[in-house]
N, C-alpha and C positions, 0 to 999 in steps of 0.2 A: 504494500500500500504506500502510495506517495503521500507524505505529510509535509506540512509547512505552514507558515503564516501567510496572510494575504499581503503583508508588507515585509519590511526588513525583519531580520531575526533568524535564529537557527531553526532548522527544519523541525516541525512538529512540536515546538515548545512555545509557551506563552512568553511574550516579551513585554517589558514595561514601555509606557508611552508618555510623551510630553502631555501635560494636562492643562486645561483651562481652570486655574484655581490657585489656591494658596500652595506654596512649596511645602507647607507643613501637612499637606493632605495627600500623601503618596497613595497610589493605587496598589492595594495588595495584589500581587501577581504570583500565584503558586506555580511551582515548576511542574506543570502537568503536560503530558503528551497525550495525543488523541488515543493511542492504544491503551492508555491507562484508565480511560473513562469507561466504566461499566454501566450498562443500562439497568434501570430499576424496574422491576416487574411487580404487577399486582399479586398480592399473596393470597387473596380470597375473592369470592364473588364471581360474577359472570365473566369477568375479564382476567381471572386468575391465570398467571403465567404469561400474560401479554405485557408488552412494554408500557410504562406509564407515559402517556402523551399529554403534554401541557397545552398544546395549541396546534392548529393546522391552518394552512392557507395554500394559495396557488404555488408559492415558492417551495413548499415541502412541509416540515413539521418541527415542533419544538418538543424534545424529549427530556425526561428527568434522568440524569446520569449521576454516577457516584464515583468520586475520588474523595472529595468532600461532596456535598450535594450541590450540583449546578444545574442550570437549564442549558441544554445544548441545542441551539437553533441550527437545523440542518437544511441547507438550501441546495436544490438541484442545479448543477451547472448548466444543463440543457435548458432549464426554465429561464435562467438569467440571460442566456444568449438569445433564446427565442423571443422573449419579451423585451429585449434590449434594456435590461436593468443593470448593466455593468456599472454605470456611473452612480446609480442609486445605491448599489451594493457597496461601493467604495465609500460613498458619503456616509452611509449608516455606520460602517466600521470606524471611520474617522471621527464622527461625532461621539460615538460610544467610547472610543479609546481615550478621547481627550476630556470627557466630562467627569467632574468630581462633584457630584450633587446627590444628596440622599433622596431626592425626588425623581431621580433618573436611574434606571436599572444599572447595576454594576456590570462592568465588562472586564473579563479576565484574559481574553486572547482569542486568536482565530487559527483555524487549521484548514487544510484542504486535502482531498484525495482525488482519485480519478473521476468520481461522479459528483462529489458534493463539496460545498464550502460550509464550514462550521464556525459559529460564533458561540463562545463559552460565556454564559451570562449568569448573573446572580439568580438564585432560585427564590421566587416569591411564593410562599406556601399558601397565601390566600387566594391565588388564582386570578382570573380576569374579573375586572369590575363588571363587565358585560354579563358574565354568568351569574353573579350575585344579583344584579339588577333584574335579570329575567326570573330568578327564583322568587323575588319578593314583589315584583311588578314595578314598584317605584320606591324611592328612598324617603324616609322622613327628613324633614328640613335640616335638623342638626347634622345628620350624616351627609346630606348633599353639600352643606356648607363646608364641612371638614374636607370632603373629597375635592371640592372646588379650590379650597385654600392650598392643598397640596399641588394641584395642577398649576395654580398661579405662581407658586414658588418655583416649580420646574420651568415654566415659561419665562419667568424673570431671569433665571440663570441662563437659559438658552439665548434669549434676546440680548442679554448683556455680553454674550460672546459671539454675536452676529449670526445666530442661527434662527431661522423661521421654521417651525415644526411642520405645519401644514397637514397633519393627519391625526388631529385630536378626535378621539371617539372612545366609547367605553371598552371596545375590544383592545385598544392599545394602552389601557391602564391596568396595572397589576396591584394587588393588595399584598403587603407584607404585614408583619406584626404591628408596625407602628405608623405606616403611612401608605399613601397611594403613589406608585411609581410609574413614570412614563417609559414606554418601550416602543420598539419598531420605528426606526428613524430613516426608513427607505425614502420617504418623501421630503426629508429635511433639506434645507438649502442654506448655504452660507451666503449672507447678504450684507452689503454695506448700508449704513443709514442713508436714506434718500434714494437708494437704488430700488428698482422694481424688477420682478421676474415675470415671465409670461407663460410658463409651463402650466399645463392643465392636469391637475392630479388631485387625489383625495377621494373621499366617500361622498356620493351624490347628496345625501341628506345634510351634509355638513359644509358644502361648498359655499363660499362667500360670493356675493353678487359680482364683485369685480373680477373674479375668476371666470364666472360664466360669461361675462361681457368681453373677456379678453382685453381688459383695460390695463393689465399689469397689476401685480399685487406685491405686498410687502408684509411686514410683521402684523399688520392689522387683521389679516385673515385668521390668525390664531385667536384673536379676541372674539371674532364672529363665532368661531367654532366653540369657544368657551361658553358663549351664551346658549348655543344649541345643546351642549353637554348638560348645562344646568337645567334646561327645560326637560331634557330626556330623563335625567335622574329624578326630577320631581313629579313628572307626569307619566313616565313609563314608555314614552315614544318621542321621537324628534318632532318639532313643530311642523316641518315640511316633509311629508312622507307619501309615497305611492309606490305601486309595483312598477310604474313606468318612470324611468329617470327623467324623461322630458317634462312630465307633469310636475315632478319635484322642482326642476329648474324654473318652470313658470311660476310656481308658488313662491319660490324664494325671491324672484324678481318682482312679484306683485305686492309683497308686503313683508313685514317682520313683526315679531311679537315681543322679544326682549329688547326694548327700545334703546338701551344704552349700548350693550355689547353688540346689538344687531343694527346699529345705525347704518343706513345704506351707504353713506359717504365714509370712506375709511378714516379720513381726518377727524371725524366727529365721533368715532367709536371709542367707548370707554377702554382705557388702556393705551390708546394711540393718540390721545390729546396731549396738550403741553405738560400735564401732570404725570404722564407716562403710566406705568403699571401701578404707581402709588394711588392713582385714581380708583383702580379696582380695589386695592387693599383698604382704602378709606370708606368704601361704600358701606352703608349701614347694614346691608345683608351680611357682611362679614364682621358685624359688631362683636360677636362672641369669640372671635379668633385672636389669640395672642401671637402676633407676628414675630415678636422677639423670641418666643419659644421655638418658632420655626427656624429663625436664624441660628439659634443655639444648636438645633439639629444639624444644620449645614456646616457650622464651623466649630462645633464643640462647645463645652461650657465656658471656655476662655478662648479669646482670639488665638488662632494657630493651634488649638488642641486637635490632635489627630482623630479622625473618624474614618471608617471604611465606607465603601460605596453602598448607599442604600441603607445604612445602619443609623437610624435616627436616635437622638438622645431624648427620650421621653416625649416623643412627638405627639402621640395620640391624645390622651386626656389633657395634657398640659397645654395644648394649643387652644382648648375651649375654656372660656372664662365664666361660663354659666353651667349650672347643673342641667341635666337632661331628663326630667321625670317623664314617665314613671319607670324607666328602665333602671335596673340595679347596676348595670354597667353601660358605658357609652354604646350606642347601637352599632357603630362601625366595628367594635370588637365582638359583639354578639354574632356578627356575620361570619366570624372566623371560628366560632365555638365548636363547629362540627368537624374541624380539621385536625 
């Protein structure tokens, strides 16, 4: 089997990468080779003996593997070539490798063999936000506030390093013990302030009007998608939906529901005005969030204190400044109780 990394480094072994962040926050990089990763199998039930699959898509699938517990994203090379995703693939790896943020999934390295490309990622045992949302139909407001706050922190980090995400949706958000993490950066784009990009990508229900009109788009599309995400978490479905993508696009252009994040003009969209992402953080809907606690999760209890990728410092309950009756524990933790 041919092994190696997508970029520089010795064959088949994880390598460290230059990061966007404090020099006091190194990325833990275990010396793991592809051959050392053992698949985890179900031990009981209807799937007994089968590999544990964390997610699937057109690219391939994400499996649970063991050296430590990691998520191994396996992407078929023929799919990458057939769908012309080479640049997206390289961008995803580059963004993941450089990110040092507890609200973005941790990246430990990449491999390849004759048929596949592999990304070794942090294992988030809570699973996809989308799966939990389907199970309960819609979230109670305190849970939606918490999830949205985690997303805002992740977007602030990405935008601060010149990255527009462009694929925000429940399927791309993972739950760990303390926070909601963003994953899947195939549509991410490195962008300078004032620059626009004209590529058409994303999920139909989440596309911003300027993408549909081919007017060029920038960081503002992420705030549009944030508004759609908030609506879907509270209602159980996105505001613009249909089995026909063209009908979805028409409904998006005809009007919007979350007036601030969904402002049709990008320059008037909350998060993209003169106050920047602070405008979102100061909105009264986030009144229960202690943003300083989120900052401690990112940088440690003291400036420069080391933390690993995706490992928050008391992020969950400490981010909320109000009790959440009648639940004995915060509702976002109760979603993980069966794991």
